[in-house]
C-alpha positions as CSV (number, residue, x, y, z in Angstrom):
1,X,-108.5,16.0,47.7
2,X,-107.4,19.7,48.4
3,X,-108.9,19.7,52.1
4,X,-106.7,16.8,53.4
5,X,-103.9,17.4,55.6
6,X,-100.8,17.1,53.2
7,X,-97.2,18.7,53.4
8,X,-97.9,19.8,49.8
9,X,-101.1,21.7,50.8
10,X,-99.3,23.5,53.4
11,X,-96.4,24.7,50.9
12,X,-98.8,25.8,48.3
13,X,-101.0,27.8,50.6
14,X,-97.6,29.2,52.1
15,X,-96.3,30.1,48.6
16,X,-99.6,31.2,47.4
17,X,-99.9,34.1,50.4
18,X,-96.1,35.0,50.2
19,X,-96.8,35.8,46.4
20,X,-100.2,37.5,47.2
21,X,-98.5,39.7,50.0
22,X,-95.5,40.4,47.9
23,X,-97.7,41.4,45.3
24,X,-99.8,43.6,47.6
25,X,-96.9,45.2,49.4
26,X,-95.4,46.2,45.8
27,X,-98.4,47.9,44.7
28,X,-98.9,49.7,47.9
29,X,-95.0,50.7,48.0
30,X,-95.2,51.9,44.4
31,X,-98.5,53.7,44.6
32,X,-97.2,55.9,47.9
33,X,-93.6,56.3,46.3
34,X,-94.1,57.3,42.7
35,X,-97.5,58.8,42.6
36,X,-96.3,62.5,42.8
37,X,-94.0,61.7,40.4
38,X,-96.3,60.0,38.0
39,X,-98.6,63.2,38.0
40,X,-95.5,65.4,37.4
41,X,-93.7,63.4,34.7
42,X,-96.6,62.1,32.8
43,X,-98.5,64.2,30.2
44,X,-100.9,65.4,32.7
45,X,-97.8,68.1,33.4
46,X,-99.0,68.8,37.0
47,X,-96.7,70.9,39.0
48,X,-95.0,69.3,42.3
49,X,-97.7,70.7,44.5
50,X,-100.4,69.3,42.3
51,X,-98.9,66.0,42.1
52,X,-98.4,65.9,45.8
53,X,-102.2,66.8,45.8
54,X,-103.0,63.7,43.5
55,X,-101.7,61.8,46.3
56,X,-104.7,62.5,48.6
57,X,-106.7,61.1,46.0
58,X,-105.2,57.7,47.0
59,X,-105.0,57.9,50.6
60,X,-108.0,59.8,51.3
61,X,-110.2,56.6,50.2
62,X,-107.4,54.5,51.8
63,X,-108.0,55.7,55.2
64,X,-111.8,56.3,55.0
65,X,-112.3,52.7,53.8
66,X,-109.7,51.1,56.3
67,X,-112.1,52.6,59.1
68,X,-115.3,51.8,57.2
69,X,-114.0,48.1,57.1
70,X,-114.3,47.6,60.7
71,X,-117.8,48.3,60.5
72,X,-118.4,46.0,57.4
73,X,-116.2,43.1,58.8
74,X,-118.9,42.7,61.3
75,X,-121.3,41.8,58.7
76,X,-119.1,40.2,55.9
77,X,-116.6,37.5,55.9
78,X,-113.0,38.2,55.1
79,X,-113.2,36.6,51.8
80,X,-115.8,38.8,50.7
81,X,-114.1,41.8,51.8
82,X,-111.0,40.7,49.9
83,X,-113.0,39.9,46.9
84,X,-114.3,43.5,46.9
85,X,-110.8,44.7,47.6
86,X,-109.5,43.0,44.4
87,X,-112.7,44.6,42.4
88,X,-111.6,47.9,43.4
89,X,-108.1,47.3,42.5
90,X,-108.7,46.0,39.2
91,X,-111.3,48.7,38.6
92,X,-108.7,51.4,39.5
93,X,-105.9,49.5,37.3
94,X,-108.4,49.2,34.3
95,X,-109.3,52.8,34.7
96,X,-105.8,53.9,34.5
97,X,-104.5,51.6,31.6
98,X,-107.4,52.7,29.4
99,X,-107.8,56.3,29.9
100,X,-103.6,56.4,30.4
101,X,-102.4,59.9,31.5
102,X,-104.9,61.9,29.3
103,X,-107.2,62.8,32.1
104,X,-106.8,64.2,35.2
105,X,-110.5,63.2,36.4
106,X,-110.0,59.7,35.3
107,X,-106.5,59.5,37.1
108,X,-107.9,60.6,40.4
109,X,-111.0,58.2,39.9
110,X,-108.4,55.3,39.2
111,X,-106.2,56.0,42.2
112,X,-109.3,56.5,44.8
113,X,-110.4,53.0,43.6
114,X,-106.8,51.8,44.0
115,X,-107.0,53.3,47.6
116,X,-110.4,51.8,48.1
117,X,-109.0,48.3,47.0
118,X,-105.8,48.4,49.2
119,X,-107.2,49.8,52.3
120,X,-108.2,46.6,53.9
121,X,-106.5,44.2,51.7
122,X,-103.9,42.9,54.2
123,X,-105.7,42.8,57.4
124,X,-108.5,40.5,55.6
125,X,-106.1,38.5,53.8
126,X,-104.5,37.7,57.1
127,X,-108.0,36.8,58.8
128,X,-109.0,34.7,55.8
129,X,-105.5,32.7,55.8
130,X,-106.0,32.3,59.7
131,X,-108.7,29.8,59.1
132,X,-106.2,27.4,57.4
133,X,-103.0,27.9,59.4
134,X,-102.5,27.2,62.9
135,X,-98.9,27.9,64.7
136,X,-97.9,25.8,67.7
137,X,-94.7,26.5,69.0
138,X,-92.2,26.3,66.1
139,X,-94.3,23.9,64.0
140,X,-96.8,24.9,61.2
141,X,-100.2,22.8,60.9
142,X,-102.7,23.0,58.7
143,X,-106.4,22.7,59.8
């Protein structure tokens, strides 16, 4: 049974969390680094100033939702907030893929959804995984 204490369960959970954090950091870093360039080099044909302004459509919802999550966390469990984060990221990705770079409004909405989704993903995933992992001295124990 998966809930039993086993070495393979520890390794599996650590591997899955490593993969999750690797993907999360990659998504956040890529958006922060390449979003203005995407606006300029894509078919949208934005100026450098407009490309930088496109970044505010990601960072605005990112910061607002990071603050709002503090209050939402008082009512919802971390796994539920993490699920909402993944829904918003998926909606942003689907919007961006379906509309591609043909509509500036759709691009703004897509990256706003990405900002909303990535805002509290790291904190909530750490809060979720901490119920399964206990670090005592230098050994890792699973509850």
